[in-house]
PDB file of N, CA, C and O in Angstrom:
ATOM      1  N   MET A   1       0.902  -0.980  -0.344  1.00  0.00           N
ATOM      2  CA  MET A   1       0.006  -0.023   0.152  1.00  0.00           C
ATOM      3  C   MET A   1       0.942   1.322   0.035  1.00  0.00           C
ATOM      4  O   MET A   1       1.965   1.392   0.716  1.00  0.00           O
ATOM      5  N   ASP A   2       0.633   2.186  -0.684  1.00  0.00           N
ATOM      6  CA  ASP A   2       1.584   3.435  -0.966  1.00  0.00           C
ATOM      7  C   ASP A   2       0.676   4.617   0.174  1.00  0.00           C
ATOM      8  O   ASP A   2      -0.388   4.566   0.791  1.00  0.00           O
ATOM      9  N   ARG A   3       1.653   5.512   0.030  1.00  0.00           N
ATOM     10  CA  ARG A   3       1.260   6.382   1.155  1.00  0.00           C
ATOM     11  C   ARG A   3      -0.221   7.286   0.693  1.00  0.00           C
ATOM     12  O   ARG A   3      -0.934   7.774   1.570  1.00  0.00           O
ATOM     13  N   ILE A   4      -0.517   7.408  -0.632  1.00  0.00           N
ATOM     14  CA  ILE A   4      -1.680   8.140  -0.776  1.00  0.00           C
ATOM     15  C   ILE A   4      -2.803   7.159  -0.701  1.00  0.00           C
ATOM     16  O   ILE A   4      -3.899   7.643  -0.418  1.00  0.00           O
ATOM     17  N   SER A   5      -2.720   5.545  -0.951  1.00  0.00           N
ATOM     18  CA  SER A   5      -3.646   4.811  -0.566  1.00  0.00           C
ATOM     19  C   SER A   5      -4.189   4.957   0.753  1.00  0.00           C
ATOM     20  O   SER A   5      -5.357   5.296   0.947  1.00  0.00           O
ATOM     21  N   ALA A   6      -3.088   4.624   1.967  1.00  0.00           N
ATOM     22  CA  ALA A   6      -3.406   4.928   3.197  1.00  0.00           C
ATOM     23  C   ALA A   6      -3.923   5.990   3.739  1.00  0.00           C
ATOM     24  O   ALA A   6      -4.643   5.935   4.736  1.00  0.00           O
ATOM     25  N   LEU A   7      -3.526   7.332   2.988  1.00  0.00           N
ATOM     26  CA  LEU A   7      -4.108   8.403   3.458  1.00  0.00           C
ATOM     27  C   LEU A   7      -5.763   8.254   3.108  1.00  0.00           C
ATOM     28  O   LEU A   7      -6.639   8.544   3.923  1.00  0.00           O
ATOM     29  N   ARG A   8      -5.989   7.806   1.899  1.00  0.00           N
ATOM     30  CA  ARG A   8      -7.242   7.842   1.310  1.00  0.00           C
ATOM     31  C   ARG A   8      -8.130   6.903   2.615  1.00  0.00           C
ATOM     32  O   ARG A   8      -9.164   7.217   3.205  1.00  0.00           O
ATOM     33  N   ASN A   9      -7.427   5.899   2.736  1.00  0.00           N
ATOM     34  CA  ASN A   9      -8.332   4.877   3.497  1.00  0.00           C
ATOM     35  C   ASN A   9      -8.529   5.549   4.940  1.00  0.00           C
ATOM     36  O   ASN A   9      -9.656   5.435   5.422  1.00  0.00           O
ATOM     37  N   ILE A  10      -7.522   6.263   5.712  1.00  0.00           N
ATOM     38  CA  ILE A  10      -7.885   6.479   6.715  1.00  0.00           C
ATOM     39  C   ILE A  10      -9.057   7.855   6.474  1.00  0.00           C
ATOM     40  O   ILE A  10     -10.136   7.851   7.067  1.00  0.00           O
ATOM     41  N   GLU A  11      -8.744   8.725   5.746  1.00  0.00           N
ATOM     42  CA  GLU A  11      -9.630   9.706   5.429  1.00  0.00           C
ATOM     43  C   GLU A  11     -11.419   9.123   5.133  1.00  0.00           C
ATOM     44  O   GLU A  11     -12.405   9.819   5.376  1.00  0.00           O
ATOM     45  N   ASP A  12     -11.448   7.893   4.641  1.00  0.00           N
ATOM     46  CA  ASP A  12     -12.691   7.121   4.516  1.00  0.00           C
ATOM     47  C   ASP A  12     -13.091   6.778   6.014  1.00  0.00           C
ATOM     48  O   ASP A  12     -14.123   7.248   6.493  1.00  0.00           O
ATOM     49  N   ALA A  13     -12.385   6.080   6.627  1.00  0.00           N
ATOM     50  CA  ALA A  13     -12.643   5.841   8.072  1.00  0.00           C
ATOM     51  C   ALA A  13     -12.894   7.183   8.754  1.00  0.00           C
ATOM     52  O   ALA A  13     -13.978   6.923   9.277  1.00  0.00           O
ATOM     53  N   LEU A  14     -12.691   8.140   9.020  1.00  0.00           N
ATOM     54  CA  LEU A  14     -12.800   9.423   9.793  1.00  0.00           C
ATOM     55  C   LEU A  14     -14.203   9.982   9.257  1.00  0.00           C
ATOM     56  O   LEU A  14     -15.110  10.481   9.923  1.00  0.00           O
ATOM     57  N   SER A  15     -14.144   9.776   7.945  1.00  0.00           N
ATOM     58  CA  SER A  15     -15.398  10.269   7.326  1.00  0.00           C
ATOM     59  C   SER A  15     -16.776   9.421   7.687  1.00  0.00           C
ATOM     60  O   SER A  15     -17.842  10.035   7.723  1.00  0.00           O
ATOM     61  N   GLU A  16     -16.741   8.257   7.905  1.00  0.00           N
ATOM     62  CA  GLU A  16     -17.318   7.517   8.441  1.00  0.00           C
ATOM     63  C   GLU A  16     -17.715   7.520   9.823  1.00  0.00           C
ATOM     64  O   GLU A  16     -18.884   7.249  10.098  1.00  0.00           O
ATOM     65  N   PHE A  17     -16.991   7.758  10.612  1.00  0.00           N
ATOM     66  CA  PHE A  17     -16.836   7.894  12.066  1.00  0.00           C
ATOM     67  C   PHE A  17     -17.745   9.383  12.135  1.00  0.00           C
ATOM     68  O   PHE A  17     -18.872   9.437  12.627  1.00  0.00           O
ATOM     69  N   GLU A  18     -17.079  10.471  11.590  1.00  0.00           N
ATOM     70  CA  GLU A  18     -17.862  11.797  11.834  1.00  0.00           C
ATOM     71  C   GLU A  18     -19.391  11.811  11.017  1.00  0.00           C
ATOM     72  O   GLU A  18     -20.241  12.646  11.327  1.00  0.00           O
ATOM     73  N   ALA A  19     -19.622  10.826   9.980  1.00  0.00           N
ATOM     74  CA  ALA A  19     -21.013  10.731   9.684  1.00  0.00           C
ATOM     75  C   ALA A  19     -22.050   9.732  10.423  1.00  0.00           C
ATOM     76  O   ALA A  19     -23.219   9.535  10.092  1.00  0.00           O
ATOM     77  N   GLY A  20     -21.377   9.172  11.455  1.00  0.00           N
ATOM     78  CA  GLY A  20     -21.981   8.259  12.825  1.00  0.00           C
ATOM     79  C   GLY A  20     -22.266   7.077  12.055  1.00  0.00           C
ATOM     80  O   GLY A  20     -23.279   6.435  12.332  1.00  0.00           O
ATOM     81  N   GLU A  21     -21.370   6.641  10.958  1.00  0.00           N
ATOM     82  CA  GLU A  21     -21.638   5.255  10.269  1.00  0.00           C
ATOM     83  C   GLU A  21     -20.540   4.242  11.234  1.00  0.00           C
ATOM     84  O   GLU A  21     -20.713   3.029  11.352  1.00  0.00           O
ATOM     85  N   ALA A  22     -19.627   4.851  11.751  1.00  0.00           N
ATOM     86  CA  ALA A  22     -18.773   3.960  12.773  1.00  0.00           C
ATOM     87  C   ALA A  22     -18.609   4.306  13.940  1.00  0.00           C
ATOM     88  O   ALA A  22     -18.581   5.530  14.070  1.00  0.00           O
ATOM     89  N   ASP A  23     -18.482   3.703  14.895  1.00  0.00           N
ATOM     90  CA  ASP A  23     -18.031   4.003  16.235  1.00  0.00           C
ATOM     91  C   ASP A  23     -16.622   4.172  16.294  1.00  0.00           C
ATOM     92  O   ASP A  23     -15.944   3.719  15.371  1.00  0.00           O
ATOM     93  N   LEU A  24     -16.063   4.781  17.282  1.00  0.00           N
ATOM     94  CA  LEU A  24     -14.664   5.308  17.835  1.00  0.00           C
ATOM     95  C   LEU A  24     -13.928   4.136  17.687  1.00  0.00           C
ATOM     96  O   LEU A  24     -13.129   4.179  16.752  1.00  0.00           O
ATOM     97  N   ALA A  25     -13.963   2.827  18.498  1.00  0.00           N
ATOM     98  CA  ALA A  25     -13.374   1.370  18.452  1.00  0.00           C
ATOM     99  C   ALA A  25     -13.204   1.017  17.016  1.00  0.00           C
ATOM    100  O   ALA A  25     -12.108   0.728  16.537  1.00  0.00           O
ATOM    101  N   ALA A  26     -14.465   1.052  16.249  1.00  0.00           N
ATOM    102  CA  ALA A  26     -14.151   0.449  14.773  1.00  0.00           C
ATOM    103  C   ALA A  26     -13.237   1.382  14.269  1.00  0.00           C
ATOM    104  O   ALA A  26     -12.224   0.880  13.782  1.00  0.00           O
ATOM    105  N   THR A  27     -13.325   2.721  14.252  1.00  0.00           N
ATOM    106  CA  THR A  27     -12.479   3.818  13.503  1.00  0.00           C
ATOM    107  C   THR A  27     -10.983   3.389  13.921  1.00  0.00           C
ATOM    108  O   THR A  27     -10.068   3.263  13.106  1.00  0.00           O
ATOM    109  N   GLU A  28     -10.890   3.221  15.049  1.00  0.00           N
ATOM    110  CA  GLU A  28      -9.456   2.835  15.717  1.00  0.00           C
ATOM    111  C   GLU A  28      -8.857   1.493  14.987  1.00  0.00           C
ATOM    112  O   GLU A  28      -7.787   1.521  14.379  1.00  0.00           O
ATOM    113  N   ARG A  29      -9.681   0.287  15.116  1.00  0.00           N
ATOM    114  CA  ARG A  29      -9.010  -0.725  14.620  1.00  0.00           C
ATOM    115  C   ARG A  29      -8.890  -0.501  13.115  1.00  0.00           C
ATOM    116  O   ARG A  29      -7.894  -1.034  12.626  1.00  0.00           O
ATOM    117  N   ARG A  30      -9.727   0.207  12.215  1.00  0.00           N
ATOM    118  CA  ARG A  30      -9.614   0.520  10.875  1.00  0.00           C
ATOM    119  C   ARG A  30      -8.257   1.154  10.728  1.00  0.00           C
ATOM    120  O   ARG A  30      -7.281   0.595  10.230  1.00  0.00           O
ATOM    121  N   VAL A  31      -8.283   2.028  11.073  1.00  0.00           N
ATOM    122  CA  VAL A  31      -6.997   3.020  10.956  1.00  0.00           C
ATOM    123  C   VAL A  31      -5.391   2.340  11.346  1.00  0.00           C
ATOM    124  O   VAL A  31      -4.289   2.572  10.850  1.00  0.00           O
ATOM    125  N   ARG A  32      -5.848   1.355  12.524  1.00  0.00           N
ATOM    126  CA  ARG A  32      -4.651   0.692  13.000  1.00  0.00           C
ATOM    127  C   ARG A  32      -4.444  -0.193  11.758  1.00  0.00           C
ATOM    128  O   ARG A  32      -3.407  -0.025  11.116  1.00  0.00           O
ATOM    129  N   GLY A  33      -5.273  -1.057  11.387  1.00  0.00           N
ATOM    130  CA  GLY A  33      -5.181  -2.007  10.172  1.00  0.00           C
ATOM    131  C   GLY A  33      -4.391  -1.340   8.997  1.00  0.00           C
ATOM    132  O   GLY A  33      -3.447  -1.924   8.464  1.00  0.00           O
ATOM    133  N   VAL A  34      -4.814  -0.085   8.610  1.00  0.00           N
ATOM    134  CA  VAL A  34      -4.216   0.635   7.338  1.00  0.00           C
ATOM    135  C   VAL A  34      -3.041   0.806   7.664  1.00  0.00           C
ATOM    136  O   VAL A  34      -2.121   0.502   6.905  1.00  0.00           O
ATOM    137  N   LEU A  35      -2.846   1.340   8.886  1.00  0.00           N
ATOM    138  CA  LEU A  35      -1.106   1.870   9.575  1.00  0.00           C
ATOM    139  C   LEU A  35      -0.178   0.562   9.269  1.00  0.00           C
ATOM    140  O   LEU A  35       0.852   0.452   8.604  1.00  0.00           O
ATOM    141  N   ARG A  36      -0.965  -0.415  10.034  1.00  0.00           N
ATOM    142  CA  ARG A  36       0.123  -1.819  10.045  1.00  0.00           C
ATOM    143  C   ARG A  36       0.288  -2.167   8.377  1.00  0.00           C
ATOM    144  O   ARG A  36       1.386  -2.561   7.983  1.00  0.00           O
ATOM    145  N   THR A  37      -0.590  -2.043   7.629  1.00  0.00           N
ATOM    146  CA  THR A  37      -0.606  -2.943   6.308  1.00  0.00           C
ATOM    147  C   THR A  37       0.672  -1.548   5.476  1.00  0.00           C
ATOM    148  O   THR A  37       1.787  -1.741   4.993  1.00  0.00           O
ATOM    149  N   TYR A  38       0.165  -0.713   5.566  1.00  0.00           N
ATOM    150  CA  TYR A  38       1.153   0.500   4.879  1.00  0.00           C
ATOM    151  C   TYR A  38       2.816   0.273   5.711  1.00  0.00           C
ATOM    152  O   TYR A  38       3.897   0.544   5.189  1.00  0.00           O
ATOM    153  N   ALA A  39       2.638  -0.199   6.883  1.00  0.00           N
ATOM    154  CA  ALA A  39       4.407   0.138   7.597  1.00  0.00           C
ATOM    155  C   ALA A  39       5.095  -1.452   7.288  1.00  0.00           C
ATOM    156  O   ALA A  39       6.304  -1.647   7.414  1.00  0.00           O
ATOM    157  N   THR A  40       4.197  -2.455   6.899  1.00  0.00           N
ATOM    158  CA  THR A  40       4.893  -3.736   6.624  1.00  0.00           C
ATOM    159  C   THR A  40       5.000  -3.809   5.167  1.00  0.00           C
ATOM    160  O   THR A  40       5.423  -4.832   4.630  1.00  0.00           O
ATOM    161  N   SER A  41       4.599  -2.662   4.419  1.00  0.00           N
ATOM    162  CA  SER A  41       4.911  -2.954   2.974  1.00  0.00           C
ATOM    163  C   SER A  41       6.151  -2.467   2.401  1.00  0.00           C
ATOM    164  O   SER A  41       6.299  -2.453   1.179  1.00  0.00           O
ATOM    165  N   PHE A  42       7.238  -1.985   3.361  1.00  0.00           N
ATOM    166  CA  PHE A  42       8.151  -1.525   2.783  1.00  0.00           C
ATOM    167  C   PHE A  42       9.241  -2.511   2.769  1.00  0.00           C
ATOM    168  O   PHE A  42       9.686  -2.911   3.845  1.00  0.00           O
ATOM    169  N   GLU A  43       9.728  -2.955   1.615  1.00  0.00           N
ATOM    170  CA  GLU A  43      10.667  -3.839   1.096  1.00  0.00           C
ATOM    171  C   GLU A  43      11.883  -3.909   1.609  1.00  0.00           C
ATOM    172  O   GLU A  43      12.153  -5.059   1.956  1.00  0.00           O
ATOM    173  N   GLU A  44      12.761  -3.108   1.803  1.00  0.00           N
ATOM    174  CA  GLU A  44      13.763  -2.975   2.557  1.00  0.00           C
ATOM    175  C   GLU A  44      14.141  -2.748   4.315  1.00  0.00           C
ATOM    176  O   GLU A  44      15.233  -2.531   4.840  1.00  0.00           O
ATOM    177  N   GLN A  45      12.883  -2.883   4.886  1.00  0.00           N
ATOM    178  CA  GLN A  45      12.912  -2.745   6.288  1.00  0.00           C
ATOM    179  C   GLN A  45      11.683  -3.704   6.811  1.00  0.00           C
ATOM    180  O   GLN A  45      10.693  -3.940   6.118  1.00  0.00           O
ATOM    181  N   ASP A  46      11.889  -4.213   8.108  1.00  0.00           N
ATOM    182  CA  ASP A  46      10.650  -5.118   8.555  1.00  0.00           C
ATOM    183  C   ASP A  46      10.326  -4.391   9.954  1.00  0.00           C
ATOM    184  O   ASP A  46      11.227  -3.871  10.612  1.00  0.00           O
ATOM    185  N   ALA A  47       9.187  -4.389  10.303  1.00  0.00           N
ATOM    186  CA  ALA A  47       8.516  -4.190  11.562  1.00  0.00           C
ATOM    187  C   ALA A  47       8.761  -4.982  12.618  1.00  0.00           C
ATOM    188  O   ALA A  47       8.511  -6.178  12.470  1.00  0.00           O
ATOM    189  N   TYR A  48       9.262  -4.548  13.828  1.00  0.00           N
ATOM    190  CA  TYR A  48       9.859  -5.067  14.766  1.00  0.00           C
ATOM    191  C   TYR A  48       8.804  -4.683  16.141  1.00  0.00           C
ATOM    192  O   TYR A  48       8.597  -3.492  16.370  1.00  0.00           O
ATOM    193  N   ARG A  49       8.324  -5.473  16.799  1.00  0.00           N
ATOM    194  CA  ARG A  49       7.750  -5.305  18.104  1.00  0.00           C
ATOM    195  C   ARG A  49       8.550  -5.605  19.423  1.00  0.00           C
ATOM    196  O   ARG A  49       9.204  -6.632  19.604  1.00  0.00           O
ATOM    197  N   ALA A  50       8.424  -4.662  20.245  1.00  0.00           N
ATOM    198  CA  ALA A  50       9.175  -4.844  21.588  1.00  0.00           C
ATOM    199  C   ALA A  50       8.318  -5.483  22.652  1.00  0.00           C
ATOM    200  O   ALA A  50       7.105  -5.295  22.740  1.00  0.00           O
ATOM    201  N   SER A  51       9.114  -6.345  23.551  1.00  0.00           N
ATOM    202  CA  SER A  51       8.297  -6.785  24.299  1.00  0.00           C
ATOM    203  C   SER A  51       9.257  -6.630  25.997  1.00  0.00           C
ATOM    204  O   SER A  51      10.473  -6.765  26.139  1.00  0.00           O
ATOM    205  N   GLY A  52       8.605  -6.431  26.690  1.00  0.00           N
ATOM    206  CA  GLY A  52       9.286  -5.963  27.972  1.00  0.00           C
ATOM    207  C   GLY A  52       8.605  -5.164  28.837  1.00  0.00           C
ATOM    208  O   GLY A  52       7.413  -4.960  28.608  1.00  0.00           O
ATOM    209  N   GLU A  53       9.137  -4.658  29.812  1.00  0.00           N
ATOM    210  CA  GLU A  53       8.341  -3.705  31.061  1.00  0.00           C
ATOM    211  C   GLU A  53       8.244  -2.365  30.674  1.00  0.00           C
ATOM    212  O   GLU A  53       9.062  -1.950  29.853  1.00  0.00           O
ATOM    213  N   GLY A  54       7.509  -1.720  31.058  1.00  0.00           N
ATOM    214  CA  GLY A  54       7.469  -0.152  30.834  1.00  0.00           C
ATOM    215  C   GLY A  54       6.909   0.198  29.471  1.00  0.00           C
ATOM    216  O   GLY A  54       6.441  -0.629  28.688  1.00  0.00           O
ATOM    217  N   THR A  55       6.997   1.444  29.272  1.00  0.00           N
ATOM    218  CA  THR A  55       6.681   1.851  28.111  1.00  0.00           C
ATOM    219  C   THR A  55       6.952   1.317  26.789  1.00  0.00           C
ATOM    220  O   THR A  55       6.151   1.374  25.856  1.00  0.00           O
ATOM    221  N   VAL A  56       8.159   0.774  26.740  1.00  0.00           N
ATOM    222  CA  VAL A  56       8.427   0.259  25.407  1.00  0.00           C
ATOM    223  C   VAL A  56       7.933  -1.050  24.827  1.00  0.00           C
ATOM    224  O   VAL A  56       8.265  -1.561  23.757  1.00  0.00           O
ATOM    225  N   ASP A  57       6.785  -1.647  26.042  1.00  0.00           N
ATOM    226  CA  ASP A  57       6.217  -2.729  25.603  1.00  0.00           C
ATOM    227  C   ASP A  57       5.003  -2.810  24.376  1.00  0.00           C
ATOM    228  O   ASP A  57       3.931  -2.220  24.511  1.00  0.00           O
ATOM    229  N   GLY A  58       5.293  -3.515  23.334  1.00  0.00           N
ATOM    230  CA  GLY A  58       4.320  -3.224  22.726  1.00  0.00           C
ATOM    231  C   GLY A  58       4.539  -2.279  21.458  1.00  0.00           C
ATOM    232  O   GLY A  58       3.832  -2.369  20.454  1.00  0.00           O
ATOM    233  N   LEU A  59       5.565  -1.380  21.594  1.00  0.00           N
ATOM    234  CA  LEU A  59       6.002  -0.700  20.469  1.00  0.00           C
ATOM    235  C   LEU A  59       6.315  -0.957  19.294  1.00  0.00           C
ATOM    236  O   LEU A  59       7.138  -1.865  19.414  1.00  0.00           O
ATOM    237  N   VAL A  60       6.155  -0.684  17.928  1.00  0.00           N
ATOM    238  CA  VAL A  60       6.523  -1.460  16.728  1.00  0.00           C
ATOM    239  C   VAL A  60       7.196  -0.119  16.030  1.00  0.00           C
ATOM    240  O   VAL A  60       6.847   1.060  16.075  1.00  0.00           O
ATOM    241  N   VAL A  61       8.486  -0.884  15.254  1.00  0.00           N
ATOM    242  CA  VAL A  61       9.066   0.063  14.507  1.00  0.00           C
ATOM    243  C   VAL A  61       9.630  -0.515  13.472  1.00  0.00           C
ATOM    244  O   VAL A  61       9.893  -1.715  13.548  1.00  0.00           O
ATOM    245  N   LEU A  62       9.899   0.145  12.418  1.00  0.00           N
ATOM    246  CA  LEU A  62      10.546  -0.171  11.288  1.00  0.00           C
ATOM    247  C   LEU A  62      12.003  -0.154  11.126  1.00  0.00           C
ATOM    248  O   LEU A  62      12.568   0.935  11.234  1.00  0.00           O
ATOM    249  N   ALA A  63      12.706  -1.231  10.878  1.00  0.00           N
ATOM    250  CA  ALA A  63      14.090  -1.258  10.854  1.00  0.00           C
ATOM    251  C   ALA A  63      14.654  -2.419   9.939  1.00  0.00           C
ATOM    252  O   ALA A  63      13.984  -3.447   9.833  1.00  0.00           O
ATOM    253  N   PRO A  64      15.912  -2.290   9.245  1.00  0.00           N
ATOM    254  CA  PRO A  64      16.768  -3.344   8.501  1.00  0.00           C
ATOM    255  C   PRO A  64      16.900  -4.607   9.212  1.00  0.00           C
ATOM    256  O   PRO A  64      16.813  -5.735   8.725  1.00  0.00           O
ATOM    257  N   SER A  65      17.167  -4.217  10.671  1.00  0.00           N
ATOM    258  CA  SER A  65      17.732  -5.631  11.455  1.00  0.00           C
ATOM    259  C   SER A  65      17.091  -5.473  12.715  1.00  0.00           C
ATOM    260  O   SER A  65      16.436  -4.437  12.835  1.00  0.00           O
ATOM    261  N   PRO A  66      17.134  -6.563  14.068  1.00  0.00           N
ATOM    262  CA  PRO A  66      16.872  -6.822  15.254  1.00  0.00           C
ATOM    263  C   PRO A  66      17.616  -5.552  15.675  1.00  0.00           C
ATOM    264  O   PRO A  66      16.973  -4.663  16.233  1.00  0.00           O
ATOM    265  N   LYS A  67      18.745  -5.425  15.480  1.00  0.00           N
ATOM    266  CA  LYS A  67      19.897  -4.513  16.201  1.00  0.00           C
ATOM    267  C   LYS A  67      19.369  -2.833  15.841  1.00  0.00           C
ATOM    268  O   LYS A  67      19.374  -1.923  16.670  1.00  0.00           O
ATOM    269  N   ALA A  68      19.077  -2.754  14.887  1.00  0.00           N
ATOM    270  CA  ALA A  68      18.755  -1.277  14.295  1.00  0.00           C
ATOM    271  C   ALA A  68      17.416  -1.162  15.101  1.00  0.00           C
ATOM    272  O   ALA A  68      17.155   0.016  15.343  1.00  0.00           O
ATOM    273  N   ALA A  69      16.640  -1.908  15.508  1.00  0.00           N
ATOM    274  CA  ALA A  69      15.080  -1.770  15.978  1.00  0.00           C
ATOM    275  C   ALA A  69      15.469  -1.480  17.478  1.00  0.00           C
ATOM    276  O   ALA A  69      14.853  -0.656  18.154  1.00  0.00           O
ATOM    277  N   ARG A  70      16.531  -2.212  17.948  1.00  0.00           N
ATOM    278  CA  ARG A  70      16.726  -2.056  19.373  1.00  0.00           C
ATOM    279  C   ARG A  70      17.024  -0.519  19.493  1.00  0.00           C
ATOM    280  O   ARG A  70      16.539   0.127  20.422  1.00  0.00           O
ATOM    281  N   GLU A  71      17.876   0.093  18.488  1.00  0.00           N
ATOM    282  CA  GLU A  71      18.353   1.066  18.634  1.00  0.00           C
ATOM    283  C   GLU A  71      17.292   2.408  18.550  1.00  0.00           C
ATOM    284  O   GLU A  71      17.291   3.431  19.234  1.00  0.00           O
ATOM    285  N   ARG A  72      16.476   2.030  17.541  1.00  0.00           N
ATOM    286  CA  ARG A  72      15.573   3.210  17.178  1.00  0.00           C
ATOM    287  C   ARG A  72      14.430   3.029  18.638  1.00  0.00           C
ATOM    288  O   ARG A  72      13.868   4.023  19.097  1.00  0.00           O
ATOM    289  N   LEU A  73      14.244   1.783  19.167  1.00  0.00           N
ATOM    290  CA  LEU A  73      13.357   2.015  20.164  1.00  0.00           C
ATOM    291  C   LEU A  73      13.841   2.696  21.542  1.00  0.00           C
ATOM    292  O   LEU A  73      13.126   3.212  22.401  1.00  0.00           O
ATOM    293  N   ARG A  74      15.260   2.560  21.526  1.00  0.00           N
ATOM    294  CA  ARG A  74      16.161   3.228  22.854  1.00  0.00           C
ATOM    295  C   ARG A  74      15.785   4.816  22.529  1.00  0.00           C
ATOM    296  O   ARG A  74      15.414   5.584  23.417  1.00  0.00           O
ATOM    297  N   GLU A  75      15.925   5.188  21.186  1.00  0.00           N
ATOM    298  CA  GLU A  75      15.895   6.549  21.131  1.00  0.00           C
ATOM    299  C   GLU A  75      14.328   7.045  21.237  1.00  0.00           C
ATOM    300  O   GLU A  75      14.159   8.117  21.818  1.00  0.00           O
ATOM    301  N   LEU A  76      13.412   6.506  20.835  1.00  0.00           N
ATOM    302  CA  LEU A  76      12.107   6.620  21.081  1.00  0.00           C
ATOM    303  C   LEU A  76      11.656   6.650  22.561  1.00  0.00           C
ATOM    304  O   LEU A  76      10.771   7.400  22.971  1.00  0.00           O
ATOM    305  N   VAL A  77      12.333   5.783  23.318  1.00  0.00           N
ATOM    306  CA  VAL A  77      11.964   5.828  24.860  1.00  0.00           C
ATOM    307  C   VAL A  77      12.928   6.214  25.749  1.00  0.00           C
ATOM    308  O   VAL A  77      13.860   5.414  25.836  1.00  0.00           O
ATOM    309  N   SER A  78      13.009   7.350  26.550  1.00  0.00           N
ATOM    310  CA  SER A  78      13.869   7.645  27.469  1.00  0.00           C
ATOM    311  C   SER A  78      13.907   6.578  28.448  1.00  0.00           C
ATOM    312  O   SER A  78      12.915   6.096  28.995  1.00  0.00           O
ATOM    313  N   ASP A  79      15.313   6.182  28.666  1.00  0.00           N
ATOM    314  CA  ASP A  79      15.693   5.076  29.858  1.00  0.00           C
ATOM    315  C   ASP A  79      14.886   4.075  29.751  1.00  0.00           C
ATOM    316  O   ASP A  79      14.270   3.818  30.786  1.00  0.00           O
ATOM    317  N   PRO A  80      14.600   3.183  28.526  1.00  0.00           N
ATOM    318  CA  PRO A  80      13.734   1.980  28.889  1.00  0.00           C
ATOM    319  C   PRO A  80      14.261   0.991  29.452  1.00  0.00           C
ATOM    320  O   PRO A  80      15.458   0.749  29.607  1.00  0.00           O
ATOM    321  N   ASP A  81      12.998   0.172  29.892  1.00  0.00           N
ATOM    322  CA  ASP A  81      13.471  -0.898  30.606  1.00  0.00           C
ATOM    323  C   ASP A  81      13.846  -2.087  29.842  1.00  0.00           C
ATOM    324  O   ASP A  81      13.299  -2.296  28.759  1.00  0.00           O
ATOM    325  N   PRO A  82      14.951  -3.084  30.425  1.00  0.00           N
ATOM    326  CA  PRO A  82      15.267  -4.519  29.334  1.00  0.00           C
ATOM    327  C   PRO A  82      14.028  -4.991  28.427  1.00  0.00           C
ATOM    328  O   PRO A  82      12.994  -5.443  28.918  1.00  0.00           O
ATOM    329  N   PHE A  83      14.218  -4.857  27.227  1.00  0.00           N
ATOM    330  CA  PHE A  83      13.481  -5.309  26.374  1.00  0.00           C
ATOM    331  C   PHE A  83      13.861  -6.412  25.202  1.00  0.00           C
ATOM    332  O   PHE A  83      15.071  -6.483  24.987  1.00  0.00           O
ATOM    333  N   ASP A  84      13.177  -7.124  24.553  1.00  0.00           N
ATOM    334  CA  ASP A  84      13.305  -8.119  23.494  1.00  0.00           C
ATOM    335  C   ASP A  84      12.562  -7.404  22.301  1.00  0.00           C
ATOM    336  O   ASP A  84      11.717  -6.538  22.524  1.00  0.00           O
ATOM    337  N   VAL A  85      12.854  -7.735  21.226  1.00  0.00           N
ATOM    338  CA  VAL A  85      12.382  -7.494  19.833  1.00  0.00           C
ATOM    339  C   VAL A  85      12.278  -8.528  18.928  1.00  0.00           C
ATOM    340  O   VAL A  85      13.224  -9.216  18.544  1.00  0.00           O
ATOM    341  N   GLU A  86      10.800  -8.666  18.490  1.00  0.00           N
ATOM    342  CA  GLU A  86      10.726  -9.761  17.431  1.00  0.00           C
ATOM    343  C   GLU A  86      10.059  -9.114  16.060  1.00  0.00           C
ATOM    344  O   GLU A  86       9.304  -8.142  16.057  1.00  0.00           O
ATOM    345  N   ARG A  87      10.484  -9.838  14.921  1.00  0.00           N
ATOM    346  CA  ARG A  87       9.858  -9.357  13.595  1.00  0.00           C
ATOM    347  C   ARG A  87       8.380  -9.728  13.721  1.00  0.00           C
ATOM    348  O   ARG A  87       7.955 -10.812  14.119  1.00  0.00           O
ATOM    349  N   VAL A  88       7.752  -8.812  13.378  1.00  0.00           N
ATOM    350  CA  VAL A  88       6.337  -8.933  12.862  1.00  0.00           C
ATOM    351  C   VAL A  88       6.264  -9.406  11.689  1.00  0.00           C
ATOM    352  O   VAL A  88       6.996  -9.065  10.760  1.00  0.00           O
ATOM    353  N   ASP A  89       5.306 -10.296  11.631  1.00  0.00           N
ATOM    354  CA  ASP A  89       4.773 -11.154  10.515  1.00  0.00           C
ATOM    355  C   ASP A  89       4.171 -10.470   9.372  1.00  0.00           C
ATOM    356  O   ASP A  89       3.027 -10.063   9.576  1.00  0.00           O
ATOM    357  N   ARG A  90       4.611 -10.274   8.354  1.00  0.00           N
ATOM    358  CA  ARG A  90       3.754  -9.269   7.221  1.00  0.00           C
ATOM    359  C   ARG A  90       2.637 -10.100   7.008  1.00  0.00           C
ATOM    360  O   ARG A  90       1.744  -9.749   6.238  1.00  0.00           O
TER     361      ARG A  90
END
């Protein structure tokens, strides 16, 4: 999915929410699905999810390797607790 398609899908989800055709939970799921599809479509990078304690748990980043993913997560979260990363299946 390219960026324009992702933005259109998100705009459609927001329009349905504003028109009362979808509730907040459904809109959040749809937008999250669009974002995940978009994020995992990059050829040169993979999506990695952190698991551990504190604020880093559950965060997902794009990176070319697990090591790069750990570095990006450390940059995003100041003073993270110990954590592991695993590749998110496409």
